[in-house]
mmCIF file as Biopython writes it, N, C-alpha, C and O atoms, coordinates in Angstrom:
data_model
#
loop_
_atom_site.group_PDB
_atom_site.id
_atom_site.type_symbol
_atom_site.label_atom_id
_atom_site.label_alt_id
_atom_site.label_comp_id
_atom_site.label_asym_id
_atom_site.label_entity_id
_atom_site.label_seq_id
_atom_site.pdbx_PDB_ins_code
_atom_site.Cartn_x
_atom_site.Cartn_y
_atom_site.Cartn_z
_atom_site.occupancy
_atom_site.B_iso_or_equiv
_atom_site.auth_seq_id
_atom_site.auth_asym_id
_atom_site.pdbx_PDB_model_num
ATOM 1   N N  . UNK A ? 1  ? 124.907 54.933  100.095 1.0 0.0 1  A 1 
ATOM 2   C CA . UNK A ? 1  ? 125.854 55.944  100.542 1.0 0.0 1  A 1 
ATOM 3   C C  . UNK A ? 1  ? 125.997 57.063  99.507  1.0 0.0 1  A 1 
ATOM 4   O O  . UNK A ? 1  ? 125.905 58.246  99.834  1.0 0.0 1  A 1 
ATOM 5   N N  . UNK A ? 2  ? 126.222 56.665  98.259  1.0 0.0 2  A 1 
ATOM 6   C CA . UNK A ? 2  ? 126.446 57.652  97.202  1.0 0.0 2  A 1 
ATOM 7   C C  . UNK A ? 2  ? 125.210 58.526  96.991  1.0 0.0 2  A 1 
ATOM 8   O O  . UNK A ? 2  ? 125.328 59.739  96.816  1.0 0.0 2  A 1 
ATOM 9   N N  . UNK A ? 3  ? 124.047 57.921  97.005  1.0 0.0 3  A 1 
ATOM 10  C CA . UNK A ? 3  ? 122.808 58.680  96.849  1.0 0.0 3  A 1 
ATOM 11  C C  . UNK A ? 3  ? 122.644 59.682  97.989  1.0 0.0 3  A 1 
ATOM 12  O O  . UNK A ? 3  ? 122.241 60.825  97.771  1.0 0.0 3  A 1 
ATOM 13  N N  . UNK A ? 4  ? 122.959 59.245  99.199  1.0 0.0 4  A 1 
ATOM 14  C CA . UNK A ? 4  ? 122.872 60.135  100.358 1.0 0.0 4  A 1 
ATOM 15  C C  . UNK A ? 4  ? 123.815 61.324  100.182 1.0 0.0 4  A 1 
ATOM 16  O O  . UNK A ? 4  ? 123.451 62.456  100.500 1.0 0.0 4  A 1 
ATOM 17  N N  . UNK A ? 5  ? 125.014 61.075  99.683  1.0 0.0 5  A 1 
ATOM 18  C CA . UNK A ? 5  ? 125.980 62.148  99.441  1.0 0.0 5  A 1 
ATOM 19  C C  . UNK A ? 5  ? 125.467 63.128  98.383  1.0 0.0 5  A 1 
ATOM 20  O O  . UNK A ? 5  ? 125.598 64.343  98.535  1.0 0.0 5  A 1 
ATOM 21  N N  . UNK A ? 6  ? 124.890 62.594  97.326  1.0 0.0 6  A 1 
ATOM 22  C CA . UNK A ? 6  ? 124.351 63.454  96.267  1.0 0.0 6  A 1 
ATOM 23  C C  . UNK A ? 6  ? 123.201 64.306  96.792  1.0 0.0 6  A 1 
ATOM 24  O O  . UNK A ? 6  ? 123.114 65.494  96.481  1.0 0.0 6  A 1 
ATOM 25  N N  . UNK A ? 7  ? 122.336 63.716  97.570  1.0 0.0 7  A 1 
ATOM 26  C CA . UNK A ? 7  ? 121.212 64.472  98.135  1.0 0.0 7  A 1 
ATOM 27  C C  . UNK A ? 7  ? 121.704 65.564  99.083  1.0 0.0 7  A 1 
ATOM 28  O O  . UNK A ? 7  ? 121.160 66.669  99.095  1.0 0.0 7  A 1 
ATOM 29  N N  . UNK A ? 8  ? 122.709 65.263  99.858  1.0 0.0 8  A 1 
ATOM 30  C CA . UNK A ? 8  ? 123.283 66.269  100.757 1.0 0.0 8  A 1 
ATOM 31  C C  . UNK A ? 8  ? 123.908 67.406  99.947  1.0 0.0 8  A 1 
ATOM 32  O O  . UNK A ? 8  ? 123.804 68.574  100.320 1.0 0.0 8  A 1 
ATOM 33  N N  . UNK A ? 9  ? 124.548 67.056  98.853  1.0 0.0 9  A 1 
ATOM 34  C CA . UNK A ? 9  ? 125.153 68.075  97.997  1.0 0.0 9  A 1 
ATOM 35  C C  . UNK A ? 9  ? 124.073 68.946  97.352  1.0 0.0 9  A 1 
ATOM 36  O O  . UNK A ? 9  ? 124.230 70.164  97.262  1.0 0.0 9  A 1 
ATOM 37  N N  . UNK A ? 10 ? 123.000 68.338  96.913  1.0 0.0 10 A 1 
ATOM 38  C CA . UNK A ? 10 ? 121.880 69.094  96.342  1.0 0.0 10 A 1 
ATOM 39  C C  . UNK A ? 10 ? 121.307 70.047  97.383  1.0 0.0 10 A 1 
ATOM 40  O O  . UNK A ? 10 ? 121.030 71.206  97.075  1.0 0.0 10 A 1 
ATOM 41  N N  . UNK A ? 11 ? 121.129 69.574  98.601  1.0 0.0 11 A 1 
ATOM 42  C CA . UNK A ? 11 ? 120.634 70.444  99.679  1.0 0.0 11 A 1 
ATOM 43  C C  . UNK A ? 11 ? 121.571 71.624  99.903  1.0 0.0 11 A 1 
ATOM 44  O O  . UNK A ? 11 ? 121.125 72.759  100.076 1.0 0.0 11 A 1 
ATOM 45  N N  . UNK A ? 12 ? 122.865 71.350  99.899  1.0 0.0 12 A 1 
ATOM 46  C CA . UNK A ? 12 ? 123.855 72.410  100.068 1.0 0.0 12 A 1 
ATOM 47  C C  . UNK A ? 12 ? 123.745 73.433  98.937  1.0 0.0 12 A 1 
ATOM 48  O O  . UNK A ? 12 ? 123.754 74.639  99.186  1.0 0.0 12 A 1 
ATOM 49  N N  . UNK A ? 13 ? 123.643 72.957  97.708  1.0 0.0 13 A 1 
ATOM 50  C CA . UNK A ? 13 ? 123.544 73.864  96.563  1.0 0.0 13 A 1 
ATOM 51  C C  . UNK A ? 13 ? 122.267 74.697  96.614  1.0 0.0 13 A 1 
ATOM 52  O O  . UNK A ? 13 ? 122.290 75.885  96.291  1.0 0.0 13 A 1 
ATOM 53  N N  . UNK A ? 14 ? 121.168 74.094  97.012  1.0 0.0 14 A 1 
ATOM 54  C CA . UNK A ? 14 ? 119.914 74.843  97.137  1.0 0.0 14 A 1 
ATOM 55  C C  . UNK A ? 14 ? 120.027 75.930  98.203  1.0 0.0 14 A 1 
ATOM 56  O O  . UNK A ? 14 ? 119.499 77.029  98.040  1.0 0.0 14 A 1 
ATOM 57  N N  . UNK A ? 15 ? 120.713 75.615  99.283  1.0 0.0 15 A 1 
ATOM 58  C CA . UNK A ? 15 ? 120.941 76.609  100.334 1.0 0.0 15 A 1 
ATOM 59  C C  . UNK A ? 15 ? 121.802 77.759  99.807  1.0 0.0 15 A 1 
ATOM 60  O O  . UNK A ? 15 ? 121.541 78.925  100.103 1.0 0.0 15 A 1 
ATOM 61  N N  . UNK A ? 16 ? 122.815 77.426  99.037  1.0 0.0 16 A 1 
ATOM 62  C CA . UNK A ? 16 ? 123.668 78.454  98.438  1.0 0.0 16 A 1 
ATOM 63  C C  . UNK A ? 16 ? 122.867 79.348  97.485  1.0 0.0 16 A 1 
ATOM 64  O O  . UNK A ? 16 ? 123.040 80.567  97.485  1.0 0.0 16 A 1 
ATOM 65  N N  . UNK A ? 17 ? 122.005 78.753  96.688  1.0 0.0 17 A 1 
ATOM 66  C CA . UNK A ? 17 ? 121.158 79.525  95.774  1.0 0.0 17 A 1 
ATOM 67  C C  . UNK A ? 17 ? 120.274 80.476  96.560  1.0 0.0 17 A 1 
ATOM 68  O O  . UNK A ? 17 ? 120.134 81.642  96.193  1.0 0.0 17 A 1 
ATOM 69  N N  . UNK A ? 18 ? 119.679 79.991  97.633  1.0 0.0 18 A 1 
ATOM 70  C CA . UNK A ? 18 ? 118.838 80.850  98.471  1.0 0.0 18 A 1 
ATOM 71  C C  . UNK A ? 18 ? 119.644 81.995  99.079  1.0 0.0 18 A 1 
ATOM 72  O O  . UNK A ? 18 ? 119.160 83.125  99.151  1.0 0.0 18 A 1 
ATOM 73  N N  . UNK A ? 19 ? 120.861 81.712  99.513  1.0 0.0 19 A 1 
ATOM 74  C CA . UNK A ? 19 ? 121.731 82.757  100.064 1.0 0.0 19 A 1 
ATOM 75  C C  . UNK A ? 19 ? 122.055 83.814  99.012  1.0 0.0 19 A 1 
ATOM 76  O O  . UNK A ? 19 ? 122.027 85.011  99.300  1.0 0.0 19 A 1 
ATOM 77  N N  . UNK A ? 20 ? 122.361 83.372  97.799  1.0 0.0 20 A 1 
ATOM 78  C CA . UNK A ? 20 ? 122.648 84.320  96.719  1.0 0.0 20 A 1 
ATOM 79  C C  . UNK A ? 20 ? 121.413 85.153  96.384  1.0 0.0 20 A 1 
ATOM 80  O O  . UNK A ? 20 ? 121.513 86.364  96.184  1.0 0.0 20 A 1 
ATOM 81  N N  . UNK A ? 21 ? 120.256 84.508  96.322  1.0 0.0 21 A 1 
ATOM 82  C CA . UNK A ? 21 ? 119.013 85.239  96.039  1.0 0.0 21 A 1 
ATOM 83  C C  . UNK A ? 21 ? 118.764 86.318  97.084  1.0 0.0 21 A 1 
ATOM 84  O O  . UNK A ? 21 ? 118.372 87.435  96.747  1.0 0.0 21 A 1 
ATOM 85  N N  . UNK A ? 22 ? 118.989 85.990  98.337  1.0 0.0 22 A 1 
ATOM 86  C CA . UNK A ? 22 ? 118.793 86.959  99.416  1.0 0.0 22 A 1 
ATOM 87  C C  . UNK A ? 22 ? 119.779 88.119  99.294  1.0 0.0 22 A 1 
ATOM 88  O O  . UNK A ? 22 ? 119.410 89.277  99.492  1.0 0.0 22 A 1 
ATOM 89  N N  . UNK A ? 23 ? 121.014 87.809  98.974  1.0 0.0 23 A 1 
ATOM 90  C CA . UNK A ? 23 ? 122.029 88.861  98.801  1.0 0.0 23 A 1 
ATOM 91  C C  . UNK A ? 23 ? 121.669 89.781  97.632  1.0 0.0 23 A 1 
ATOM 92  O O  . UNK A ? 23 ? 121.828 90.998  97.725  1.0 0.0 23 A 1 
ATOM 93  N N  . UNK A ? 24 ? 121.192 89.206  96.552  1.0 0.0 24 A 1 
ATOM 94  C CA . UNK A ? 24 ? 120.769 90.009  95.400  1.0 0.0 24 A 1 
ATOM 95  C C  . UNK A ? 24 ? 119.614 90.921  95.794  1.0 0.0 24 A 1 
ATOM 96  O O  . UNK A ? 24 ? 119.601 92.098  95.433  1.0 0.0 24 A 1 
ATOM 97  N N  . UNK A ? 25 ? 118.641 90.384  96.535  1.0 0.0 25 A 1 
ATOM 98  C CA . UNK A ? 25 ? 117.509 91.212  96.997  1.0 0.0 25 A 1 
ATOM 99  C C  . UNK A ? 25 ? 117.998 92.386  97.838  1.0 0.0 25 A 1 
ATOM 100 O O  . UNK A ? 25 ? 117.506 93.505  97.691  1.0 0.0 25 A 1 
ATOM 101 N N  . UNK A ? 26 ? 118.959 92.138  98.715  1.0 0.0 26 A 1 
ATOM 102 C CA . UNK A ? 26 ? 119.511 93.213  99.553  1.0 0.0 26 A 1 
ATOM 103 C C  . UNK A ? 26 ? 120.190 94.281  98.700  1.0 0.0 26 A 1 
ATOM 104 O O  . UNK A ? 26 ? 120.024 95.477  98.939  1.0 0.0 26 A 1 
ATOM 105 N N  . UNK A ? 27 ? 120.953 93.841  97.710  1.0 0.0 27 A 1 
ATOM 106 C CA . UNK A ? 27 ? 121.674 94.787  96.850  1.0 0.0 27 A 1 
ATOM 107 C C  . UNK A ? 27 ? 120.714 95.606  95.985  1.0 0.0 27 A 1 
ATOM 108 O O  . UNK A ? 27 ? 120.993 96.764  95.673  1.0 0.0 27 A 1 
ATOM 109 N N  . UNK A ? 28 ? 119.590 95.009  95.598  1.0 0.0 28 A 1 
ATOM 110 C CA . UNK A ? 28 ? 118.628 95.712  94.747  1.0 0.0 28 A 1 
ATOM 111 C C  . UNK A ? 28 ? 117.697 96.631  95.533  1.0 0.0 28 A 1 
ATOM 112 O O  . UNK A ? 28 ? 117.066 97.513  94.950  1.0 0.0 28 A 1 
ATOM 113 N N  . UNK A ? 29 ? 117.603 96.439  96.828  1.0 0.0 29 A 1 
ATOM 114 C CA . UNK A ? 29 ? 116.669 97.207  97.660  1.0 0.0 29 A 1 
ATOM 115 C C  . UNK A ? 29 ? 116.788 98.720  97.455  1.0 0.0 29 A 1 
ATOM 116 O O  . UNK A ? 29 ? 115.759 99.379  97.306  1.0 0.0 29 A 1 
ATOM 117 N N  . UNK A ? 30 ? 117.998 99.303  97.440  1.0 0.0 30 A 1 
ATOM 118 C CA . UNK A ? 30 ? 118.101 100.753 97.236  1.0 0.0 30 A 1 
ATOM 119 C C  . UNK A ? 30 ? 117.617 101.200 95.852  1.0 0.0 30 A 1 
ATOM 120 O O  . UNK A ? 30 ? 117.338 102.381 95.642  1.0 0.0 30 A 1 
ATOM 121 N N  . UNK A ? 31 ? 117.519 100.264 94.921  1.0 0.0 31 A 1 
ATOM 122 C CA . UNK A ? 31 ? 117.129 100.576 93.546  1.0 0.0 31 A 1 
ATOM 123 C C  . UNK A ? 31 ? 115.748 100.018 93.211  1.0 0.0 31 A 1 
ATOM 124 O O  . UNK A ? 31 ? 115.434 99.788  92.043  1.0 0.0 31 A 1 
ATOM 125 N N  . UNK A ? 32 ? 114.932 99.802  94.229  1.0 0.0 32 A 1 
ATOM 126 C CA . UNK A ? 32 ? 113.646 99.132  94.047  1.0 0.0 32 A 1 
ATOM 127 C C  . UNK A ? 32 ? 112.753 99.840  93.031  1.0 0.0 32 A 1 
ATOM 128 O O  . UNK A ? 32 ? 112.102 99.186  92.216  1.0 0.0 32 A 1 
ATOM 129 N N  . UNK A ? 33 ? 112.717 101.176 93.075  1.0 0.0 33 A 1 
ATOM 130 C CA . UNK A ? 33 ? 111.870 101.918 92.140  1.0 0.0 33 A 1 
ATOM 131 C C  . UNK A ? 33 ? 112.335 101.702 90.707  1.0 0.0 33 A 1 
ATOM 132 O O  . UNK A ? 33 ? 111.526 101.409 89.827  1.0 0.0 33 A 1 
ATOM 133 N N  . UNK A ? 34 ? 113.633 101.845 90.470  1.0 0.0 34 A 1 
ATOM 134 C CA . UNK A ? 34 ? 114.176 101.617 89.124  1.0 0.0 34 A 1 
ATOM 135 C C  . UNK A ? 34 ? 113.973 100.167 88.696  1.0 0.0 34 A 1 
ATOM 136 O O  . UNK A ? 34 ? 113.676 99.892  87.533  1.0 0.0 34 A 1 
ATOM 137 N N  . UNK A ? 35 ? 114.133 99.251  89.630  1.0 0.0 35 A 1 
ATOM 138 C CA . UNK A ? 35 ? 113.943 97.830  89.347  1.0 0.0 35 A 1 
ATOM 139 C C  . UNK A ? 35 ? 112.527 97.577  88.840  1.0 0.0 35 A 1 
ATOM 140 O O  . UNK A ? 35 ? 112.337 96.855  87.862  1.0 0.0 35 A 1 
ATOM 141 N N  . UNK A ? 36 ? 111.539 98.166  89.499  1.0 0.0 36 A 1 
ATOM 142 C CA . UNK A ? 36 ? 110.142 98.009  89.079  1.0 0.0 36 A 1 
ATOM 143 C C  . UNK A ? 36 ? 109.890 98.719  87.756  1.0 0.0 36 A 1 
ATOM 144 O O  . UNK A ? 36 ? 109.167 98.204  86.903  1.0 0.0 36 A 1 
ATOM 145 N N  . UNK A ? 37 ? 110.485 99.905  87.578  1.0 0.0 37 A 1 
ATOM 146 C CA . UNK A ? 37 ? 110.319 100.638 86.320  1.0 0.0 37 A 1 
ATOM 147 C C  . UNK A ? 37 ? 110.843 99.830  85.137  1.0 0.0 37 A 1 
ATOM 148 O O  . UNK A ? 37 ? 110.190 99.746  84.096  1.0 0.0 37 A 1 
ATOM 149 N N  . UNK A ? 38 ? 112.009 99.243  85.299  1.0 0.0 38 A 1 
ATOM 150 C CA . UNK A ? 38 ? 112.611 98.458  84.215  1.0 0.0 38 A 1 
ATOM 151 C C  . UNK A ? 38 ? 111.730 97.261  83.886  1.0 0.0 38 A 1 
ATOM 152 O O  . UNK A ? 38 ? 111.614 96.880  82.721  1.0 0.0 38 A 1 
ATOM 153 N N  . UNK A ? 39 ? 111.108 96.664  84.898  1.0 0.0 39 A 1 
ATOM 154 C CA . UNK A ? 39 ? 110.246 95.510  84.663  1.0 0.0 39 A 1 
ATOM 155 C C  . UNK A ? 39 ? 108.943 95.884  83.963  1.0 0.0 39 A 1 
ATOM 156 O O  . UNK A ? 39 ? 108.211 95.004  83.509  1.0 0.0 39 A 1 
ATOM 157 N N  . UNK A ? 40 ? 108.646 97.184  83.871  1.0 0.0 40 A 1 
ATOM 158 C CA . UNK A ? 40 ? 107.432 97.600  83.161  1.0 0.0 40 A 1 
ATOM 159 C C  . UNK A ? 40 ? 107.600 97.474  81.649  1.0 0.0 40 A 1 
ATOM 160 O O  . UNK A ? 40 ? 106.621 97.547  80.907  1.0 0.0 40 A 1 
ATOM 161 N N  . UNK A ? 41 ? 108.831 97.285  81.195  1.0 0.0 41 A 1 
ATOM 162 C CA . UNK A ? 41 ? 109.085 97.054  79.774  1.0 0.0 41 A 1 
ATOM 163 C C  . UNK A ? 41 ? 108.617 95.639  79.442  1.0 0.0 41 A 1 
ATOM 164 O O  . UNK A ? 41 ? 108.937 94.687  80.154  1.0 0.0 41 A 1 
ATOM 165 N N  . UNK A ? 42 ? 107.864 95.514  78.365  1.0 0.0 42 A 1 
ATOM 166 C CA . UNK A ? 42 ? 107.333 94.211  77.969  1.0 0.0 42 A 1 
ATOM 167 C C  . UNK A ? 42 ? 108.459 93.195  77.799  1.0 0.0 42 A 1 
ATOM 168 O O  . UNK A ? 42 ? 109.437 93.444  77.094  1.0 0.0 42 A 1 
ATOM 169 N N  . UNK A ? 43 ? 108.306 92.059  78.449  1.0 0.0 43 A 1 
ATOM 170 C CA . UNK A ? 43 ? 109.274 90.976  78.337  1.0 0.0 43 A 1 
ATOM 171 C C  . UNK A ? 43 ? 110.437 91.048  79.308  1.0 0.0 43 A 1 
ATOM 172 O O  . UNK A ? 43 ? 111.258 90.132  79.352  1.0 0.0 43 A 1 
ATOM 173 N N  . UNK A ? 44 ? 110.524 92.117  80.086  1.0 0.0 44 A 1 
ATOM 174 C CA . UNK A ? 44 ? 111.620 92.253  81.051  1.0 0.0 44 A 1 
ATOM 175 C C  . UNK A ? 44 ? 111.102 91.892  82.436  1.0 0.0 44 A 1 
ATOM 176 O O  . UNK A ? 44 ? 110.180 92.527  82.949  1.0 0.0 44 A 1 
ATOM 177 N N  . UNK A ? 45 ? 111.688 90.891  83.023  1.0 0.0 45 A 1 
ATOM 178 C CA . UNK A ? 45 ? 111.297 90.442  84.362  1.0 0.0 45 A 1 
ATOM 179 C C  . UNK A ? 45 ? 112.492 90.569  85.306  1.0 0.0 45 A 1 
ATOM 180 O O  . UNK A ? 45 ? 113.477 91.231  84.979  1.0 0.0 45 A 1 
ATOM 181 N N  . UNK A ? 46 ? 112.405 89.947  86.448  1.0 0.0 46 A 1 
ATOM 182 C CA . UNK A ? 46 ? 113.373 90.123  87.523  1.0 0.0 46 A 1 
ATOM 183 C C  . UNK A ? 46 ? 114.834 89.973  87.163  1.0 0.0 46 A 1 
ATOM 184 O O  . UNK A ? 46 ? 115.630 90.872  87.430  1.0 0.0 46 A 1 
ATOM 185 N N  . UNK A ? 47 ? 115.201 88.859  86.564  1.0 0.0 47 A 1 
ATOM 186 C CA . UNK A ? 47 ? 116.616 88.618  86.269  1.0 0.0 47 A 1 
ATOM 187 C C  . UNK A ? 47 ? 117.135 89.620  85.244  1.0 0.0 47 A 1 
ATOM 188 O O  . UNK A ? 47 ? 118.231 90.160  85.394  1.0 0.0 47 A 1 
ATOM 189 N N  . UNK A ? 48 ? 116.344 89.867  84.204  1.0 0.0 48 A 1 
ATOM 190 C CA . UNK A ? 48 ? 116.767 90.839  83.188  1.0 0.0 48 A 1 
ATOM 191 C C  . UNK A ? 48 ? 116.880 92.233  83.779  1.0 0.0 48 A 1 
ATOM 192 O O  . UNK A ? 48 ? 117.833 92.956  83.487  1.0 0.0 48 A 1 
ATOM 193 N N  . UNK A ? 49 ? 115.919 92.617  84.606  1.0 0.0 49 A 1 
ATOM 194 C CA . UNK A ? 49 ? 115.955 93.941  85.237  1.0 0.0 49 A 1 
ATOM 195 C C  . UNK A ? 49 ? 117.179 94.074  86.139  1.0 0.0 49 A 1 
ATOM 196 O O  . UNK A ? 49 ? 117.840 95.112  86.138  1.0 0.0 49 A 1 
ATOM 197 N N  . UNK A ? 50 ? 117.479 93.042  86.897  1.0 0.0 50 A 1 
ATOM 198 C CA . UNK A ? 50 ? 118.664 93.068  87.758  1.0 0.0 50 A 1 
ATOM 199 C C  . UNK A ? 50 ? 119.935 93.175  86.919  1.0 0.0 50 A 1 
ATOM 200 O O  . UNK A ? 50 ? 120.878 93.866  87.306  1.0 0.0 50 A 1 
ATOM 201 N N  . UNK A ? 51 ? 119.966 92.503  85.784  1.0 0.0 51 A 1 
ATOM 202 C CA . UNK A ? 51 ? 121.127 92.578  84.896  1.0 0.0 51 A 1 
ATOM 203 C C  . UNK A ? 51 ? 121.315 93.986  84.356  1.0 0.0 51 A 1 
ATOM 204 O O  . UNK A ? 51 ? 122.439 94.484  84.287  1.0 0.0 51 A 1 
ATOM 205 N N  . UNK A ? 52 ? 120.219 94.628  83.973  1.0 0.0 52 A 1 
ATOM 206 C CA . UNK A ? 52 ? 120.300 96.004  83.470  1.0 0.0 52 A 1 
ATOM 207 C C  . UNK A ? 52 ? 120.846 96.918  84.560  1.0 0.0 52 A 1 
ATOM 208 O O  . UNK A ? 52 ? 121.726 97.740  84.305  1.0 0.0 52 A 1 
ATOM 209 N N  . UNK A ? 53 ? 120.328 96.773  85.764  1.0 0.0 53 A 1 
ATOM 210 C CA . UNK A ? 53 ? 120.783 97.619  86.873  1.0 0.0 53 A 1 
ATOM 211 C C  . UNK A ? 53 ? 122.272 97.417  87.135  1.0 0.0 53 A 1 
ATOM 212 O O  . UNK A ? 53 ? 122.990 98.388  87.372  1.0 0.0 53 A 1 
ATOM 213 N N  . UNK A ? 54 ? 122.741 96.191  87.098  1.0 0.0 54 A 1 
ATOM 214 C CA . UNK A ? 54 ? 124.165 95.962  87.352  1.0 0.0 54 A 1 
ATOM 215 C C  . UNK A ? 54 ? 125.037 96.482  86.216  1.0 0.0 54 A 1 
ATOM 216 O O  . UNK A ? 54 ? 126.178 96.881  86.444  1.0 0.0 54 A 1 
ATOM 217 N N  . UNK A ? 55 ? 124.511 96.479  85.003  1.0 0.0 55 A 1 
ATOM 218 C CA . UNK A ? 55 ? 125.288 96.968  83.863  1.0 0.0 55 A 1 
ATOM 219 C C  . UNK A ? 55 ? 125.387 98.483  83.832  1.0 0.0 55 A 1 
ATOM 220 O O  . UNK A ? 55 ? 126.471 99.030  83.631  1.0 0.0 55 A 1 
ATOM 221 N N  . UNK A ? 56 ? 124.252 99.174  84.032  1.0 0.0 56 A 1 
ATOM 222 C CA . UNK A ? 56 ? 124.262 100.637 83.884  1.0 0.0 56 A 1 
ATOM 223 C C  . UNK A ? 56 ? 124.319 101.362 85.216  1.0 0.0 56 A 1 
ATOM 224 O O  . UNK A ? 56 ? 124.481 102.582 85.251  1.0 0.0 56 A 1 
ATOM 225 N N  . UNK A ? 57 ? 124.187 100.625 86.316  1.0 0.0 57 A 1 
ATOM 226 C CA . UNK A ? 57 ? 124.250 101.207 87.667  1.0 0.0 57 A 1 
ATOM 227 C C  . UNK A ? 57 ? 123.179 102.271 87.890  1.0 0.0 57 A 1 
ATOM 228 O O  . UNK A ? 57 ? 123.373 103.175 88.703  1.0 0.0 57 A 1 
ATOM 229 N N  . UNK A ? 58 ? 122.061 102.180 87.187  1.0 0.0 58 A 1 
ATOM 230 C CA . UNK A ? 58 ? 120.909 103.099 87.248  1.0 0.0 58 A 1 
ATOM 231 C C  . UNK A ? 58 ? 121.281 104.566 87.037  1.0 0.0 58 A 1 
ATOM 232 O O  . UNK A ? 58 ? 120.484 105.454 87.341  1.0 0.0 58 A 1 
ATOM 233 N N  . UNK A ? 59 ? 122.458 104.825 86.528  1.0 0.0 59 A 1 
ATOM 234 C CA . UNK A ? 59 ? 122.876 106.191 86.223  1.0 0.0 59 A 1 
ATOM 235 C C  . UNK A ? 59 ? 122.739 106.410 84.719  1.0 0.0 59 A 1 
ATOM 236 O O  . UNK A ? 59 ? 123.608 106.015 83.942  1.0 0.0 59 A 1 
ATOM 237 N N  . UNK A ? 60 ? 121.650 107.038 84.325  1.0 0.0 60 A 1 
ATOM 238 C CA . UNK A ? 60 ? 121.375 107.248 82.911  1.0 0.0 60 A 1 
ATOM 239 C C  . UNK A ? 60 ? 122.165 108.421 82.334  1.0 0.0 60 A 1 
ATOM 240 O O  . UNK A ? 60 ? 122.175 108.608 81.118  1.0 0.0 60 A 1 
ATOM 241 N N  . UNK A ? 61 ? 122.818 109.207 83.169  1.0 0.0 61 A 1 
ATOM 242 C CA . UNK A ? 61 ? 123.505 110.410 82.692  1.0 0.0 61 A 1 
ATOM 243 C C  . UNK A ? 61 ? 124.649 110.101 81.723  1.0 0.0 61 A 1 
ATOM 244 O O  . UNK A ? 61 ? 125.034 110.958 80.928  1.0 0.0 61 A 1 
ATOM 245 N N  . UNK A ? 62 ? 125.187 108.896 81.784  1.0 0.0 62 A 1 
ATOM 246 C CA . UNK A ? 62 ? 126.284 108.575 80.868  1.0 0.0 62 A 1 
ATOM 247 C C  . UNK A ? 62 ? 125.795 108.205 79.467  1.0 0.0 62 A 1 
ATOM 248 O O  . UNK A ? 62 ? 126.599 107.976 78.564  1.0 0.0 62 A 1 
ATOM 249 N N  . UNK A ? 63 ? 124.474 108.149 79.294  1.0 0.0 63 A 1 
ATOM 250 C CA . UNK A ? 63 ? 123.887 107.864 77.989  1.0 0.0 63 A 1 
ATOM 251 C C  . UNK A ? 63 ? 123.141 109.103 77.501  1.0 0.0 63 A 1 
ATOM 252 O O  . UNK A ? 63 ? 122.205 109.557 78.161  1.0 0.0 63 A 1 
ATOM 253 N N  . UNK A ? 64 ? 123.543 109.660 76.348  1.0 0.0 64 A 1 
ATOM 254 C CA . UNK A ? 64 ? 122.900 110.880 75.866  1.0 0.0 64 A 1 
ATOM 255 C C  . UNK A ? 64 ? 121.410 110.701 75.552  1.0 0.0 64 A 1 
ATOM 256 O O  . UNK A ? 64 ? 120.629 111.645 75.677  1.0 0.0 64 A 1 
ATOM 257 N N  . UNK A ? 65 ? 121.022 109.494 75.145  1.0 0.0 65 A 1 
ATOM 258 C CA . UNK A ? 65 ? 119.611 109.243 74.829  1.0 0.0 65 A 1 
ATOM 259 C C  . UNK A ? 65 ? 119.329 107.743 74.902  1.0 0.0 65 A 1 
ATOM 260 O O  . UNK A ? 65 ? 120.229 106.935 75.130  1.0 0.0 65 A 1 
ATOM 261 N N  . UNK A ? 66 ? 118.047 107.389 74.701  1.0 0.0 66 A 1 
ATOM 262 C CA . UNK A ? 66 ? 117.633 105.982 74.814  1.0 0.0 66 A 1 
ATOM 263 C C  . UNK A ? 66 ? 118.326 105.096 73.785  1.0 0.0 66 A 1 
ATOM 264 O O  . UNK A ? 66 ? 118.654 103.943 74.063  1.0 0.0 66 A 1 
ATOM 265 N N  . UNK A ? 67 ? 118.545 105.651 72.586  1.0 0.0 67 A 1 
ATOM 266 C CA . UNK A ? 67 ? 119.177 104.862 71.530  1.0 0.0 67 A 1 
ATOM 267 C C  . UNK A ? 67 ? 120.588 104.437 71.931  1.0 0.0 67 A 1 
ATOM 268 O O  . UNK A ? 67 ? 121.012 103.321 71.629  1.0 0.0 67 A 1 
ATOM 269 N N  . UNK A ? 68 ? 121.302 105.313 72.600  1.0 0.0 68 A 1 
ATOM 270 C CA . UNK A ? 68 ? 122.663 104.974 73.040  1.0 0.0 68 A 1 
ATOM 271 C C  . UNK A ? 68 ? 122.630 103.890 74.114  1.0 0.0 68 A 1 
ATOM 272 O O  . UNK A ? 68 ? 123.487 103.007 74.141  1.0 0.0 68 A 1 
ATOM 273 N N  . UNK A ? 69 ? 121.653 103.964 74.982  1.0 0.0 69 A 1 
ATOM 274 C CA . UNK A ? 69 ? 121.516 102.936 76.017  1.0 0.0 69 A 1 
ATOM 275 C C  . UNK A ? 69 ? 121.213 101.590 75.386  1.0 0.0 69 A 1 
ATOM 276 O O  . UNK A ? 69 ? 121.825 100.585 75.748  1.0 0.0 69 A 1 
ATOM 277 N N  . UNK A ? 70 ? 120.286 101.557 74.453  1.0 0.0 70 A 1 
ATOM 278 C CA . UNK A ? 70 ? 119.870 100.278 73.877  1.0 0.0 70 A 1 
ATOM 279 C C  . UNK A ? 70 ? 120.935 99.659  72.988  1.0 0.0 70 A 1 
ATOM 280 O O  . UNK A ? 70 ? 120.899 98.455  72.730  1.0 0.0 70 A 1 
ATOM 281 N N  . UNK A ? 71 ? 121.875 100.456 72.519  1.0 0.0 71 A 1 
ATOM 282 C CA . UNK A ? 71 ? 122.940 99.884  71.688  1.0 0.0 71 A 1 
ATOM 283 C C  . UNK A ? 71 ? 123.995 99.280  72.592  1.0 0.0 71 A 1 
ATOM 284 O O  . UNK A ? 71 ? 124.989 98.740  72.107  1.0 0.0 71 A 1 
#
């Protein structure tokens, strides 16, 4: 019984993860070009690129230069 409950809970959590992943993809869709550009930086992949986009909102105008952004 307990094992069955744990497996059902794992299935539920995996479904939730998939739902969140899909929602993130939808939210990033309007920023797809910037998302790909950010990933062109060595060592930056999907999760890091998404984090950058959520932090700076792809609006670079609030940063006078690259050094200010990176700090």
